[in-house]
N, C-alpha and C positions, 0 to 999 in steps of 0.2 A: 207209418214207420217205413222208411226206405229199406230195401232188401238186397243189397249187393252181397256177394259172398264175403265172409269175414274169416280171416285166419287168426286163431287164438294167440299165436306168438306175437302178431302185430297188435292185436287188441290189448295185450298185456302192457300196462304202463300208460295207456291212452287216457287223456283227460276226460272227465265226466262233468257235464254242465247242466244247470237247471234251465228252464225255459227263458229266463231273463239274461242268460249268458254268464252267470256267475259260476265259477268252478266249484264243484262239490268235492272232487277228489280224483283218484286215478284207479283204473282197473288193475286188479292184481290176480284175478282168476275168474274162471267161469264154472258155475255149479251145474252139473247135469245129472239126470237120472238115466241109468242104463237099462232099466226094466219098465214094465208097464204094458198096458193093452196095445199101445201104438208103437212099441219098441221096434217092430219090424220096419217102420219108416225111418229109423235112425234114432240114436239117443237124443233126448230132448233137453235143451238148455232151460233151466228154470230160474236162473238169476246170475248176477255178477257179484264177486267179492270186490268191494271198492274201499281203497284206503283213503280215509278222510283226515283232515288236520287233527294232530294229536296222535298220529300213528295208529288210530283205531281202524280196524277192518270191519266193515258192515256189509250186510246183505241187501242188495237191491234186486227185487223181483224183476224178471224179464218183462213182465207186463207193465212195468213203470218206465221201460226204455222206449222212447218214441223214435229214436234214430241212431243208427250206427253207421257213420259215413264220414268221409273227408277227415280222417284222423281224430274224430271226436265222438263221444257218446252223449246224447241228449236224453234227459229224463224228465218226468213230470214235476220234479222238484220235491216230491214227498219221499223222504229217506228216513227210515227208522235207524236211529243212531245206536241201537243196541249192538254190542259186539257180535260178529258172526260166529256161530257155532254150527259145525257140520252135523247134520242129522243122519240117522241110519237110512241107507238107500241113496244118499247123495255122494257124488264123486267130483273131485276137483280136477279139471282138465290139466292145468299146468302142474299142480302138485302131485297128481296120481297117475295121469295117463301119459304125459310126456315121458319118454324113455322106457315105456312098457314093452316087454318082449312079446311079440305076437307072431302070427303067420299070415301070409297072403296067398290067395289062389293064383297059380300060374301054370298054364298048360296042364291042368288037371292034377297038379301036385301042390303041396303046402311048402312055401318057402319062408324060412325064418326072417323076421324083420324087427326093427325097433321104431316106435312112433316118435317122430320129431315135431310134427305140427298137426293140427286138426282144423278143418274148415267148417263153418256154420252157414246154413242157408235158411231163409224163412219160407215155410210151406204155405199152402193155400189158406189154411185156417189161422195163420198168424203165428204159429209156433216156430221157434228157432231150433233146428235140428243139426246134429253132427252128420254131415253127408259125405265129406271127403277126408281122407287121412293121408298125410304125407309121411311116408316111411322110408327107412334106409334098410335095404336088404342085407342080410348077413347076420352073424351072431353078434350079440352085444359085447362090448369090452367091459368086463365086470371088475377090472382093477379098481380098488376102492378109493385111491387118493389121487388128486390132481387131474380128474377127468376133464375139467374145463380146458385144460391146457393142451390136450392132444387133438390132432386133426382126425376126424372120423372118416372111415373108408367104407366103400360099398355104394352100389347104385341106389339112387333115390328115385321114388316114383309116387305119384298121387293116385290113390285108388279109392273106389267106392267104399264107404264104411261097411257095407254088407259083405264085402270081399275080405274083410279082416277078421280073423279068428283069434280069440283070446282077449278081446277087449274087456270082457266082463270078469275075467279071472286075473288076479294079481300075479299068480305064477311065482317063478323064482325071484330072487332079489333083483331089483331094478338098478340100473345106473342112474345118475342124476345130471348127466351132461346138459340135456336140453333145458331142464328145470333151472339149473344154475345159470345158463345163458340168459334165460328169461328174467332172472333176478339179479343179473350182474351189476345193475345200476343201484342196487339197494345198499344202504349202510348196514353195519352189523345189527343195529337196533331193529331195522325194518326186516332184515332177513330172519332175525329171531322171531318177530311177529308172524312171518310167513311160515316158519317151521312149527310154531305153536299150533297153527291151524291144521297141520297135517296129522295123519294117523301115526301111531307109534312106530309101525313098521316103516313107513315112508320117511319119517323123521330120522330114523336110524340110518337109512340108506343115504339120505342127504348128508348126514354127519360124516359118514364114511368117505364121501366124495370131497369134502372140504379139506383144504390144507390146514395144518396145525394152527397157524396164526389166526386165520379167519374163524375156525371153530372155537378157539379160545375167546375171541371177541364176542362171538354169538352166545356162548355159554354164560358170559358175564351179564347178558341182557335177558336171558330166559327165566321164566318162573322156576322156583326151586325144584318142583316135581319133574319138569321137563329136563332140566340139566342133569339131575341125578339119574334119570332114566337113560339119557345119552351116555353119560360117563360110565355107568355100569355095563352098558352094551359094548363099549370099546374094548379091544384087547388091553390087558393090563399095562403092557409097556407103552402103548400109545396114550392111554389115560394118564400115565405119569408124565409123558412129554407135554400133553395139553396143560396139565396143572403147572408145569414149569413156565409155560408161556403166559398163563393168566396172571393178573395182578395178584400179589400175595394175599390181600384181604379177601378177594373173591374166591381164590383157591382154598383158603382156609374155611370159609363159609361152606363150600361144597364138601370138603373133606369131613367137616364136623357132622354131616348128616350120614356118614358111612360108619359101619361097625369098626370097632377099634382094630381088629385084625386086618381089615381091608385098608384102613388108614395107614397102618404100619407097612404093609406090603407096598403100597404106592410110594410112601416116603422113602423106603429103601431103594426104589428104582430111580428116584429123582437125583439130580446133582446135589452133592452135600450142602453147598451154600444155599441153594433154593429151598431144600428141605429144612435147613436150620431156621430160616425165617418163618416158615409155616409152623414148625414145632413150637417156636416161641409164641406165635399168635394163638395157637390152640390152647395155651395155658391161661388165656384171659377169658373172662365171661364175654359173650357176644354183645351184650348191651353196655359195655364199658368202652372207654377210649382205646384201650389196648386191643379189644376185640374188633373195633371199627377201623383201626388205622391201617394204612399201607406202610410197609417197611422200606419202600423205595421212593421217597420224595427226592426233590432236586437239592443236592447238598454241595456246597463249595467251601473252600477256605477263605479267610478274609483278604488274602492277597490276590485272589482271582479277579480278573477284569470283568467289567460289565459286558464286554463283547463275548467273553467266555460264557457268562450266565445266559445271555440271549441265545447263544448257539445251543445251549442245553434245553432251554424251555421251548425252542423251536421244533424239537423232535416230534415227528408225526405220531409216534406211538404213545406219547404222553397224553393223558386225559387233561382237558382244559383246567379242571379244578386243581389237579396236581401241579400243572405248569404255572399256576397263578402266583406261587410264592417260592422263592429260593431261600433255603436255610443255610446260614453261615455258621460253621462250627470249627472248633479245634480238631486236629487230626486225632483219630482216623476219620475219614469222610464217608464211611459206610456205617449204617446202623448196627449196633449202638455206637454212636460217634463219640468224639471228645465233647467238651462242654459247648452247649449251644450259645452263640454270641448274639444272635438276633436273626431277623429275616428281612427280605427285600421283596416288595411287590413288583410284579412285572411292569406295572405302569410307571413306577419310579425308575426302573431300569431304562425304559424308553425315553426318559426325560434327561438323562445324564450322559456325559461324554463316554464313548465306548472304552477309552483307555483307563478310566478311573477304576480303582479297586472297589469291590462290593463292600469291603469292610468299612469304607468311609461313608456309606449311606445306609447304615443299618437302622432298622426300626426295632428298638428294644422294648417298646411299650406293649407288645402282644405277649401276654402271659401264657406260657405253655400249660398244658394240663398233665396230670399224672395218668399212667395207664389204668389206674383203678377208678378214674373219674366216671361218673354215671352218664348215660345218654342225655339226661336232662342238663347236666353241667356242660357237656360239650355243645349242645344245641344253644344254650344261653350264651356261651362264650362266642360262638360263631355270629350270633345275632348282635351281641354287644359291640364287637369290633367290625361288623359288616364284612366278614371274611367268607371265603369259600373253602378255606383250608386252615387247619390249626395244628401247631406242633405238639407232640407228645414226648415228654422227657421223664427220666427216672428221678429219684431223689437227689442225685448228684448233678442234675442238669444236663445229662447226656441225651442227645436226641435219639429216640427209639423209632419214631415214625411220624406220620401226619394223618389227621382225620379230614376227609373232604366232605363237602356238603351233600354230594350225591349219595355217599354211603349213609349219612345220617337220615336222609329222606327215605332210603330203602328200608330203614328200621322203624321210622315213625309212621309210615304209610301202612295201610292194611297189607297183609301178606299177598293177597291176590290183586293188588292195585293194577298190575299190568293187564289184567284180563277183565276186570269189573267195569261197570258203567261209571260215569263221572259222579253220579249221585252218591256212590259208596265212599267217595273221598271227602264228603262233607264232615265226617266225624273222624278225627285223627286222635290217636292215643295221647293221653297226658304225658308230658315229659318234665 
């Protein structure tokens, strides 16, 4: 194994290869132990957290790493694909040590500082140890939101790990500036996976540092227990703001797990229109079309042009499944709408002249489902029409919302599908 000094912030995101040159995944963290008989030599790295295809994070023991050099990590190729689970006594460098408030020795006194990066070196017996710590002197900015966007101030210095005090104690609440910079290239789904691997305390600190839109996206991807834990940690007014930003069906699922009094308190703090959608969704059973649907599909009148429709489905905040179909209705064009006239798939929009009205290319063969339709009925309808979204109407044919295939999958897969091994997905509940 080659042994140059390795800084963890640079190691994060680095490609991991097997001996044949095939990419295994990317490094997302380093696992260390801060205690032990040889702790005086510096905390010892025991492995890497590697993100492999399928967004699974697995543990690669440091003994299976043959080289860390030239922007890549080489392993023996033997990787256990079981999802990484942090054990007692293990610490994540990026997840838990970055941004930690510590103190460094300077002229016989202790100077407060914040950890921004950590360097590893290989010792004589082949162990990788944390030997140098890059710190920024001065108090940490503990403002909870938007930390990524502010320029940090204070002198930076690289010091010996032994000169840093407080490395083993979590102390007061940490900021999340350096951690979020390390994760800035991640999509919400990947950031959710990273947060799931953190301790509850660190997860709450990261949630405090995220802006409302990013946190809302992350909450939609987290397991139920994690997102409920985060929401109940937030101040009530911010929790209401986050629920407003979330997709109505995801916000409803989250609220449904809260006590009735807490539900009502949050709904009262939300904008009336947003709260009205969620109140309506809460009246449906979660395993029905009404309980599964979003109340914000793409809706237009028949006179709208194809160019207008394409402009709407092009919006970045739309989920791909939601953007796949445009629903054409009589006024009003917000749910509950006027009578549903039909729908147009995005592929059809791309094949027609931009000036043509959407009402002239309607597909009226897709039968909507009623809000009381069971999960099984919805699943079969999606399969029958080869759709990724399905309209939901009332008895009078007014559009109430749309069910997307990703929401159906969330309900038919095991509750812990995000964190279990692939083998657990072999048995899917009957629908």
